[in-house]
N, C-alpha and C positions, 0 to 999 in steps of 0.2 A: 248460338255461336257469340263470342265476344265481339264487340265493337273493335275496329281497327284501331281506333284512336284510344281505345283502352290499352291494347296490345303494346302500342308506340309509347304510351306513358309508362306502363309496367316495364318495357324494356330499358327506358331512359333512366327510370328509378334504380333499377339492378345495376347498370354502368356507373351510376352517380354513387352508389353504396360502395362498388368496388374501388373507385377512386377515392372515396373517404377511407376506406380500409388501407389502402396503399399510403396514403398521407398520414395516418395516424401510426403505421408500422414505421415509416421513414423517422418520423419524430422519436419514437420509442428506440430506435436504432441509434440516433444521434445522442440521446441521452445516455444509452449504455456504453458509448465509447470510453466514457471515463473510467468505468470498473476494469478491474484485472481479468474478470473471468473471461473463457473462451467464447466466442460468438458460435452458436450452432444455426444451421438455417437449412432448409429443404423446400423442394417445390415439385411441381407437377403440372405438365402441359398435357391436355386431353384432346386429341384429335379423333373426332369421331368416337368409337368405343375403345380406342387403344391410349393408355396413358403412359407418357413418357416422363420419369422420375428422376430427377437429380438433388444432390445435397452435399454437405460437408462432414455429417456425422451419421453413423450408422443407425442410431436410435431415431433419430429424426426422420431418415429415410424410410426406415420400418413403418414408422407411424404414418407417414405420408403415403406408403405403399397401401395400409390397411384402408386409409380413408378414402384413396382413389379407386380401390377395389369395390368398396362399398357404394361409391358413387357411379362407377362404371355398372354395376349389376342393377341399381336401382334405375338409371336411366334406359339400359336395356328392357328391363321390366317394364318401365312406363311406355316405352315405345311399342312394346308388343300388346299391352292391354288397350293402348290406343288405337293401335290397328285392328285388333279384334272386335273391339267395341263399336268402331265406326265403319265397319265393312259394308 
């Protein structure tokens, strides 16, 4: 089993990477304001195995839908594999 300190460090690193991605995205949006093209955005909130998808453009929402389905299926498969291997 992994050491608990290692898991805490991994969790903190993942949160830090997420915050850095949000900062970079915010800076990119700030620079895109000067351009005349329309901004397209979409997002997903995953609660358990259920994705809640929202967005401003149909193409962006479809892309996020496909990615969230892939993520949800892989998470369920991972949970099942973990369950059956460690019974």
